[in-house]
Biopython code that builds the backbone (N, CA, C, O; Angstrom):
import numpy as np
from Bio.PDB.StructureBuilder import StructureBuilder

atoms = [
    (1, "MET", "N", (29.851, 10.957, -19.241)),
    (1, "MET", "CA", (29.011, 10.416, -18.187)),
    (1, "MET", "C", (28.352, 9.133, -18.706)),
    (1, "MET", "O", (27.684, 9.165, -19.740)),
    (2, "PRO", "N", (28.526, 8.021, -18.016)),
    (2, "PRO", "CA", (27.984, 6.760, -18.516)),
    (2, "PRO", "C", (26.459, 6.714, -18.444)),
    (2, "PRO", "O", (25.823, 7.366, -17.615)),
    (3, "ASN", "N", (25.915, 5.924, -19.337)),
    (3, "ASN", "CA", (24.498, 5.624, -19.302)),
    (3, "ASN", "C", (24.379, 4.133, -19.043)),
    (3, "ASN", "O", (25.352, 3.396, -19.199)),
    (4, "TYR", "N", (23.210, 3.690, -18.654)),
    (4, "TYR", "CA", (23.030, 2.297, -18.264)),
    (4, "TYR", "C", (21.839, 1.688, -18.970)),
    (4, "TYR", "O", (20.917, 2.381, -19.401)),
    (5, "LYS", "N", (21.884, 0.389, -19.074)),
    (5, "LYS", "CA", (20.778, -0.381, -19.642)),
    (5, "LYS", "C", (20.402, -1.449, -18.623)),
    (5, "LYS", "O", (21.266, -2.100, -18.035)),
    (6, "ILE", "N", (19.117, -1.614, -18.426)),
    (6, "ILE", "CA", (18.632, -2.710, -17.590)),
    (6, "ILE", "C", (18.234, -3.824, -18.550)),
    (6, "ILE", "O", (17.269, -3.675, -19.299)),
    (7, "PRO", "N", (18.963, -4.940, -18.538)),
    (7, "PRO", "CA", (18.700, -6.005, -19.503)),
    (7, "PRO", "C", (17.261, -6.523, -19.425)),
    (7, "PRO", "O", (16.638, -6.529, -18.363)),
    (8, "GLU", "N", (16.761, -6.951, -20.568)),
    (8, "GLU", "CA", (15.402, -7.497, -20.644)),
    (8, "GLU", "C", (15.247, -8.748, -19.769)),
    (8, "GLU", "O", (14.142, -9.076, -19.335)),
    (9, "SER", "N", (16.351, -9.436, -19.516)),
    (9, "SER", "CA", (16.285, -10.668, -18.719)),
    (9, "SER", "C", (16.007, -10.407, -17.240)),
    (9, "SER", "O", (15.631, -11.323, -16.508)),
    (10, "ILE", "N", (16.194, -9.150, -16.794)),
    (10, "ILE", "CA", (15.968, -8.812, -15.389)),
    (10, "ILE", "C", (14.474, -8.820, -15.110)),
    (10, "ILE", "O", (13.705, -8.132, -15.781)),
    (11, "LEU", "N", (14.077, -9.582, -14.139)),
    (11, "LEU", "CA", (12.670, -9.651, -13.738)),
    (11, "LEU", "C", (12.414, -8.616, -12.655)),
    (11, "LEU", "O", (13.175, -8.509, -11.693)),
    (12, "ILE", "N", (11.346, -7.859, -12.816)),
    (12, "ILE", "CA", (10.989, -6.833, -11.832)),
    (12, "ILE", "C", (9.582, -7.128, -11.341)),
    (12, "ILE", "O", (8.635, -7.196, -12.125)),
    (13, "GLN", "N", (9.463, -7.302, -10.035)),
    (13, "GLN", "CA", (8.170, -7.606, -9.414)),
    (13, "GLN", "C", (7.873, -6.576, -8.337)),
    (13, "GLN", "O", (8.673, -6.365, -7.425)),
    (14, "SER", "N", (6.720, -5.940, -8.449)),
    (14, "SER", "CA", (6.302, -4.984, -7.423)),
    (14, "SER", "C", (5.600, -5.711, -6.304)),
    (14, "SER", "O", (4.753, -6.574, -6.535)),
    (15, "VAL", "N", (5.966, -5.349, -5.075)),
    (15, "VAL", "CA", (5.357, -5.914, -3.882)),
    (15, "VAL", "C", (5.086, -4.753, -2.939)),
    (15, "VAL", "O", (6.017, -4.137, -2.421)),
    (16, "ALA", "N", (3.812, -4.455, -2.717)),
    (16, "ALA", "CA", (3.414, -3.294, -1.912)),
    (16, "ALA", "C", (4.054, -2.057, -2.517)),
    (16, "ALA", "O", (3.834, -1.777, -3.696)),
    (17, "ASN", "N", (4.838, -1.310, -1.754)),
    (17, "ASN", "CA", (5.496, -0.105, -2.260)),
    (17, "ASN", "C", (6.939, -0.353, -2.649)),
    (17, "ASN", "O", (7.704, 0.595, -2.831)),
    (18, "GLU", "N", (7.319, -1.606, -2.778)),
    (18, "GLU", "CA", (8.694, -1.947, -3.115)),
    (18, "GLU", "C", (8.734, -2.739, -4.410)),
    (18, "GLU", "O", (7.707, -3.201, -4.907)),
    (19, "SER", "N", (9.933, -2.887, -4.943)),
    (19, "SER", "CA", (10.154, -3.732, -6.110)),
    (19, "SER", "C", (11.321, -4.656, -5.820)),
    (19, "SER", "O", (12.253, -4.303, -5.099)),
    (20, "VAL", "N", (11.250, -5.838, -6.394)),
    (20, "VAL", "CA", (12.352, -6.790, -6.315)),
    (20, "VAL", "C", (12.827, -7.018, -7.743)),
    (20, "VAL", "O", (12.036, -7.354, -8.624)),
    (21, "LEU", "N", (14.124, -6.833, -7.961)),
    (21, "LEU", "CA", (14.739, -7.082, -9.251)),
    (21, "LEU", "C", (15.528, -8.374, -9.137)),
    (21, "LEU", "O", (16.271, -8.564, -8.174)),
    (22, "LEU", "N", (15.375, -9.262, -10.108)),
    (22, "LEU", "CA", (16.032, -10.563, -10.071)),
    (22, "LEU", "C", (16.720, -10.839, -11.393)),
    (22, "LEU", "O", (16.128, -10.676, -12.460)),
    (23, "GLU", "N", (17.974, -11.259, -11.314)),
    (23, "GLU", "CA", (18.703, -11.743, -12.477)),
    (23, "GLU", "C", (18.615, -13.258, -12.400)),
    (23, "GLU", "O", (19.303, -13.874, -11.586)),
    (24, "PRO", "N", (17.771, -13.877, -13.243)),
    (24, "PRO", "CA", (17.468, -15.296, -13.072)),
    (24, "PRO", "C", (18.651, -16.247, -13.227)),
    (24, "PRO", "O", (18.694, -17.278, -12.556)),
    (25, "ASP", "N", (19.607, -15.929, -14.088)),
    (25, "ASP", "CA", (20.733, -16.849, -14.299)),
    (25, "ASP", "C", (21.644, -16.936, -13.085)),
    (25, "ASP", "O", (22.068, -18.027, -12.703)),
    (26, "SER", "N", (21.948, -15.794, -12.474)),
    (26, "SER", "CA", (22.862, -15.783, -11.334)),
    (26, "SER", "C", (22.136, -15.882, -9.997)),
    (26, "SER", "O", (22.726, -16.275, -8.991)),
    (27, "GLY", "N", (20.851, -15.522, -9.992)),
    (27, "GLY", "CA", (20.102, -15.490, -8.743)),
    (27, "GLY", "C", (20.298, -14.196, -7.973)),
    (27, "GLY", "O", (19.756, -14.041, -6.879)),
    (28, "ASN", "N", (21.076, -13.246, -8.537)),
    (28, "ASN", "CA", (21.256, -11.950, -7.885)),
    (28, "ASN", "C", (19.923, -11.220, -7.836)),
    (28, "ASN", "O", (19.179, -11.188, -8.816)),
    (29, "TYR", "N", (19.636, -10.640, -6.690)),
    (29, "TYR", "CA", (18.419, -9.850, -6.587)),
    (29, "TYR", "C", (18.687, -8.600, -5.774)),
    (29, "TYR", "O", (19.685, -8.492, -5.061)),
    (30, "PHE", "N", (17.767, -7.662, -5.902)),
    (30, "PHE", "CA", (17.925, -6.352, -5.302)),
    (30, "PHE", "C", (16.537, -5.872, -4.937)),
    (30, "PHE", "O", (15.610, -6.003, -5.737)),
    (31, "THR", "N", (16.376, -5.328, -3.767)),
    (31, "THR", "CA", (15.085, -4.792, -3.336)),
    (31, "THR", "C", (15.156, -3.275, -3.338)),
    (31, "THR", "O", (16.112, -2.687, -2.831)),
    (32, "LEU", "N", (14.137, -2.646, -3.914)),
    (32, "LEU", "CA", (14.067, -1.193, -3.982)),
    (32, "LEU", "C", (12.883, -0.684, -3.180)),
    (32, "LEU", "O", (11.807, -1.283, -3.196)),
    (33, "ASP", "N", (13.084, 0.418, -2.483)),
    (33, "ASP", "CA", (11.969, 1.049, -1.775)),
    (33, "ASP", "C", (11.092, 1.795, -2.785)),
    (33, "ASP", "O", (11.315, 1.706, -3.992)),
    (34, "GLU", "N", (10.114, 2.517, -2.296)),
    (34, "GLU", "CA", (9.167, 3.213, -3.166)),
    (34, "GLU", "C", (9.864, 4.197, -4.102)),
    (34, "GLU", "O", (9.548, 4.252, -5.290)),
    (35, "VAL", "N", (10.805, 4.970, -3.579)),
    (35, "VAL", "CA", (11.501, 5.969, -4.393)),
    (35, "VAL", "C", (12.382, 5.284, -5.434)),
    (35, "VAL", "O", (12.362, 5.659, -6.607)),
    (36, "GLY", "N", (13.147, 4.293, -5.017)),
    (36, "GLY", "CA", (13.997, 3.557, -5.951)),
    (36, "GLY", "C", (13.186, 2.861, -7.024)),
    (36, "GLY", "O", (13.589, 2.816, -8.186)),
    (37, "SER", "N", (12.040, 2.315, -6.634)),
    (37, "SER", "CA", (11.155, 1.664, -7.600)),
    (37, "SER", "C", (10.681, 2.650, -8.659)),
    (37, "SER", "O", (10.661, 2.339, -9.850)),
    (38, "ARG", "N", (10.300, 3.839, -8.210)),
    (38, "ARG", "CA", (9.831, 4.862, -9.155)),
    (38, "ARG", "C", (10.968, 5.318, -10.056)),
    (38, "ARG", "O", (10.755, 5.544, -11.248)),
    (39, "MET", "N", (12.162, 5.456, -9.514)),
    (39, "MET", "CA", (13.313, 5.848, -10.325)),
    (39, "MET", "C", (13.532, 4.865, -11.467)),
    (39, "MET", "O", (13.696, 5.264, -12.620)),
    (40, "ILE", "N", (13.534, 3.592, -11.138)),
    (40, "ILE", "CA", (13.790, 2.572, -12.158)),
    (40, "ILE", "C", (12.637, 2.493, -13.147)),
    (40, "ILE", "O", (12.856, 2.315, -14.345)),
    (41, "GLU", "N", (11.419, 2.624, -12.656)),
    (41, "GLU", "CA", (10.258, 2.626, -13.545)),
    (41, "GLU", "C", (10.388, 3.745, -14.588)),
    (41, "GLU", "O", (10.205, 3.512, -15.783)),
    (42, "LEU", "N", (10.705, 4.956, -14.125)),
    (42, "LEU", "CA", (10.861, 6.086, -15.041)),
    (42, "LEU", "C", (12.078, 5.917, -15.947)),
    (42, "LEU", "O", (12.029, 6.257, -17.130)),
    (43, "TYR", "N", (13.161, 5.394, -15.393)),
    (43, "TYR", "CA", (14.376, 5.213, -16.187)),
    (43, "TYR", "C", (14.142, 4.221, -17.320)),
    (43, "TYR", "O", (14.648, 4.410, -18.426)),
    (44, "LYS", "N", (13.388, 3.177, -17.054)),
    (44, "LYS", "CA", (13.096, 2.197, -18.106)),
    (44, "LYS", "C", (12.264, 2.819, -19.227)),
    (44, "LYS", "O", (12.345, 2.378, -20.373)),
    (45, "ILE", "N", (11.471, 3.832, -18.911)),
    (45, "ILE", "CA", (10.679, 4.533, -19.921)),
    (45, "ILE", "C", (11.546, 5.543, -20.673)),
    (45, "ILE", "O", (11.519, 5.600, -21.902)),
    (46, "ASN", "N", (12.310, 6.333, -19.931)),
    (46, "ASN", "CA", (13.072, 7.446, -20.505)),
    (46, "ASN", "C", (14.404, 7.052, -21.120)),
    (46, "ASN", "O", (14.851, 7.687, -22.075)),
    (47, "HIS", "N", (15.043, 6.023, -20.597)),
    (47, "HIS", "CA", (16.395, 5.621, -21.013)),
    (47, "HIS", "C", (17.372, 6.786, -20.881)),
    (47, "HIS", "O", (18.337, 6.886, -21.639)),
    (48, "SER", "N", (17.115, 7.664, -19.914)),
    (48, "SER", "CA", (17.950, 8.847, -19.739)),
    (48, "SER", "C", (17.972, 9.251, -18.265)),
    (48, "SER", "O", (16.925, 9.413, -17.638)),
    (49, "ILE", "N", (19.164, 9.408, -17.730)),
    (49, "ILE", "CA", (19.294, 9.861, -16.349)),
    (49, "ILE", "C", (18.737, 11.273, -16.212)),
    (49, "ILE", "O", (18.037, 11.578, -15.247)),
    (50, "GLU", "N", (19.048, 12.131, -17.181)),
    (50, "GLU", "CA", (18.614, 13.525, -17.097)),
    (50, "GLU", "C", (17.091, 13.658, -17.133)),
    (50, "GLU", "O", (16.519, 14.369, -16.308)),
    (51, "LYS", "N", (16.430, 12.986, -18.072)),
    (51, "LYS", "CA", (14.968, 13.057, -18.167)),
    (51, "LYS", "C", (14.312, 12.481, -16.920)),
    (51, "LYS", "O", (13.324, 13.019, -16.420)),
    (52, "THR", "N", (14.865, 11.392, -16.428)),
    (52, "THR", "CA", (14.314, 10.769, -15.222)),
    (52, "THR", "C", (14.490, 11.701, -14.030)),
    (52, "THR", "O", (13.592, 11.817, -13.196)),
    (53, "ALA", "N", (15.636, 12.363, -13.944)),
    (53, "ALA", "CA", (15.895, 13.294, -12.840)),
    (53, "ALA", "C", (14.893, 14.447, -12.841)),
    (53, "ALA", "O", (14.449, 14.880, -11.778)),
    (54, "VAL", "N", (14.538, 14.940, -14.011)),
    (54, "VAL", "CA", (13.555, 16.022, -14.110)),
    (54, "VAL", "C", (12.213, 15.559, -13.552)),
    (54, "VAL", "O", (11.586, 16.270, -12.767)),
    (55, "GLN", "N", (11.774, 14.370, -13.955)),
    (55, "GLN", "CA", (10.497, 13.850, -13.467)),
    (55, "GLN", "C", (10.541, 13.571, -11.971)),
    (55, "GLN", "O", (9.586, 13.869, -11.253)),
    (56, "MET", "N", (11.643, 13.002, -11.498)),
    (56, "MET", "CA", (11.770, 12.710, -10.070)),
    (56, "MET", "C", (11.752, 14.001, -9.251)),
    (56, "MET", "O", (11.162, 14.047, -8.171)),
    (57, "ALA", "N", (12.395, 15.042, -9.764)),
    (57, "ALA", "CA", (12.424, 16.322, -9.062)),
    (57, "ALA", "C", (11.012, 16.874, -8.897)),
    (57, "ALA", "O", (10.678, 17.425, -7.848)),
    (58, "CYS", "N", (10.198, 16.729, -9.914)),
    (58, "CYS", "CA", (8.806, 17.205, -9.835)),
    (58, "CYS", "C", (7.977, 16.363, -8.867)),
    (58, "CYS", "O", (7.197, 16.902, -8.081)),
    (59, "GLU", "N", (8.141, 15.075, -8.924)),
    (59, "GLU", "CA", (7.313, 14.167, -8.117)),
    (59, "GLU", "C", (7.702, 14.150, -6.644)),
    (59, "GLU", "O", (6.838, 14.014, -5.778)),
    (60, "PHE", "N", (8.993, 14.287, -6.350)),
    (60, "PHE", "CA", (9.464, 14.101, -4.980)),
    (60, "PHE", "C", (10.038, 15.365, -4.347)),
    (60, "PHE", "O", (10.616, 15.305, -3.262)),
    (61, "GLU", "N", (9.885, 16.499, -5.010)),
    (61, "GLU", "CA", (10.319, 17.784, -4.461)),
    (61, "GLU", "C", (11.784, 17.777, -4.008)),
    (61, "GLU", "O", (12.116, 18.201, -2.900)),
    (62, "VAL", "N", (12.639, 17.287, -4.892)),
    (62, "VAL", "CA", (14.090, 17.349, -4.705)),
    (62, "VAL", "C", (14.665, 18.041, -5.924)),
    (62, "VAL", "O", (13.978, 18.199, -6.933)),
    (63, "SER", "N", (15.909, 18.451, -5.838)),
    (63, "SER", "CA", (16.527, 19.100, -7.001)),
    (63, "SER", "C", (16.819, 18.053, -8.073)),
    (63, "SER", "O", (16.980, 16.866, -7.789)),
    (64, "GLU", "N", (16.882, 18.533, -9.315)),
    (64, "GLU", "CA", (17.230, 17.635, -10.418)),
    (64, "GLU", "C", (18.614, 17.046, -10.194)),
    (64, "GLU", "O", (18.851, 15.881, -10.513)),
    (65, "GLN", "N", (19.529, 17.839, -9.649)),
    (65, "GLN", "CA", (20.888, 17.358, -9.400)),
    (65, "GLN", "C", (20.877, 16.217, -8.386)),
    (65, "GLN", "O", (21.537, 15.197, -8.585)),
    (66, "THR", "N", (20.132, 16.391, -7.309)),
    (66, "THR", "CA", (20.041, 15.340, -6.289)),
    (66, "THR", "C", (19.416, 14.078, -6.874)),
    (66, "THR", "O", (19.914, 12.974, -6.653)),
    (67, "ALA", "N", (18.329, 14.240, -7.618)),
    (67, "ALA", "CA", (17.660, 13.087, -8.228)),
    (67, "ALA", "C", (18.591, 12.370, -9.196)),
    (67, "ALA", "O", (18.644, 11.140, -9.217)),
    (68, "GLY", "N", (19.327, 13.140, -10.000)),
    (68, "GLY", "CA", (20.259, 12.535, -10.949)),
    (68, "GLY", "C", (21.394, 11.804, -10.254)),
    (68, "GLY", "O", (21.774, 10.707, -10.664)),
    (69, "ASN", "N", (21.936, 12.406, -9.206)),
    (69, "ASN", "CA", (23.018, 11.758, -8.453)),
    (69, "ASN", "C", (22.529, 10.474, -7.788)),
    (69, "ASN", "O", (23.227, 9.460, -7.791)),
    (70, "ASP", "N", (21.331, 10.524, -7.220)),
    (70, "ASP", "CA", (20.768, 9.329, -6.568)),
    (70, "ASP", "C", (20.542, 8.218, -7.582)),
    (70, "ASP", "O", (20.822, 7.053, -7.301)),
    (71, "LEU", "N", (20.036, 8.574, -8.766)),
    (71, "LEU", "CA", (19.798, 7.573, -9.805)),
    (71, "LEU", "C", (21.109, 6.980, -10.297)),
    (71, "LEU", "O", (21.206, 5.766, -10.474)),
    (72, "ARG", "N", (22.116, 7.811, -10.521)),
    (72, "ARG", "CA", (23.426, 7.295, -10.953)),
    (72, "ARG", "C", (23.988, 6.312, -9.923)),
    (72, "ARG", "O", (24.501, 5.249, -10.274)),
    (73, "GLN", "N", (23.882, 6.680, -8.671)),
    (73, "GLN", "CA", (24.387, 5.800, -7.607)),
    (73, "GLN", "C", (23.621, 4.478, -7.600)),
    (73, "GLN", "O", (24.224, 3.414, -7.459)),
    (74, "LEU", "N", (22.305, 4.540, -7.750)),
    (74, "LEU", "CA", (21.502, 3.319, -7.790)),
    (74, "LEU", "C", (21.892, 2.448, -8.973)),
    (74, "LEU", "O", (22.060, 1.238, -8.817)),
    (75, "LEU", "N", (22.037, 3.036, -10.148)),
    (75, "LEU", "CA", (22.403, 2.265, -11.340)),
    (75, "LEU", "C", (23.803, 1.672, -11.213)),
    (75, "LEU", "O", (24.034, 0.550, -11.665)),
    (76, "GLU", "N", (24.740, 2.400, -10.610)),
    (76, "GLU", "CA", (26.087, 1.866, -10.378)),
    (76, "GLU", "C", (26.031, 0.658, -9.439)),
    (76, "GLU", "O", (26.704, -0.347, -9.668)),
    (77, "THR", "N", (25.233, 0.765, -8.399)),
    (77, "THR", "CA", (25.081, -0.347, -7.454)),
    (77, "THR", "C", (24.436, -1.540, -8.144)),
    (77, "THR", "O", (24.855, -2.681, -7.946)),
    (78, "MET", "N", (23.419, -1.275, -8.951)),
    (78, "MET", "CA", (22.775, -2.361, -9.690)),
    (78, "MET", "C", (23.769, -3.021, -10.650)),
    (78, "MET", "O", (23.746, -4.240, -10.819)),
    (79, "GLN", "N", (24.637, -2.230, -11.276)),
    (79, "GLN", "CA", (25.646, -2.790, -12.154)),
    (79, "GLN", "C", (26.579, -3.721, -11.405)),
    (79, "GLN", "O", (26.939, -4.785, -11.910)),
    (80, "GLN", "N", (26.970, -3.329, -10.209)),
    (80, "GLN", "CA", (27.851, -4.165, -9.392)),
    (80, "GLN", "C", (27.218, -5.514, -9.057)),
    (80, "GLN", "O", (27.918, -6.501, -8.833)),
    (81, "HIS", "N", (25.886, -5.543, -9.027)),
    (81, "HIS", "CA", (25.160, -6.779, -8.718)),
    (81, "HIS", "C", (24.683, -7.503, -9.981)),
    (81, "HIS", "O", (23.932, -8.475, -9.893)),
    (82, "GLY", "N", (25.112, -7.039, -11.139)),
    (82, "GLY", "CA", (24.748, -7.689, -12.389)),
    (82, "GLY", "C", (23.321, -7.397, -12.836)),
    (82, "GLY", "O", (22.756, -8.154, -13.625)),
    (83, "LEU", "N", (22.736, -6.319, -12.347)),
    (83, "LEU", "CA", (21.340, -5.998, -12.684)),
    (83, "LEU", "C", (21.225, -4.825, -13.640)),
    (83, "LEU", "O", (20.112, -4.443, -14.003)),
    (84, "ALA", "N", (22.334, -4.245, -14.057)),
    (84, "ALA", "CA", (22.367, -3.166, -15.049)),
    (84, "ALA", "C", (23.703, -3.244, -15.765)),
    (84, "ALA", "O", (24.680, -3.768, -15.231)),
    (85, "GLU", "N", (23.733, -2.716, -16.982)),
    (85, "GLU", "CA", (24.950, -2.721, -17.778)),
    (85, "GLU", "C", (25.277, -1.290, -18.186)),
    (85, "GLU", "O", (24.386, -0.521, -18.546)),
    (86, "GLN", "N", (26.534, -0.943, -18.130)),
    (86, "GLN", "CA", (26.966, 0.382, -18.595)),
    (86, "GLN", "C", (27.059, 0.344, -20.110)),
    (86, "GLN", "O", (27.628, -0.584, -20.685)),
    (87, "VAL", "N", (26.489, 1.370, -20.757)),
    (87, "VAL", "CA", (26.531, 1.429, -22.234)),
    (87, "VAL", "C", (27.168, 2.725, -22.688)),
    (87, "VAL", "O", (27.296, 2.962, -23.890)),
]
sb = StructureBuilder()
sb.init_structure("model")
sb.init_model(0)
sb.init_chain("A")
sb.init_seg("    ")
for serial, (resi, resn, name, xyz) in enumerate(atoms, 1):
    if name == "N":
        sb.init_residue(resn, " ", resi, " ")
    sb.init_atom(name, np.array(xyz, "f"), 0.0, 1.0, " ", f" {name:<3s}", serial, name[0])
structure = sb.get_structure()
């Protein structure tokens, strides 16, 4: 199962309950809602899909499996936009 890294060059700005991620060299950006913002915030701390899924399950009353699947999908999408790297 792949893991992902969010490069240090990615700029993350919180606006209200959302976050905007920007890759400054390419200009690619991505907007996250409140849940997506929290996922990425926790993932940047944990560096682990599994640990982040456990925390998300507690905070948002979803199963760990659902939280993990949602995070994987988000990270895959971010990778497609140049905002995350598979490691």
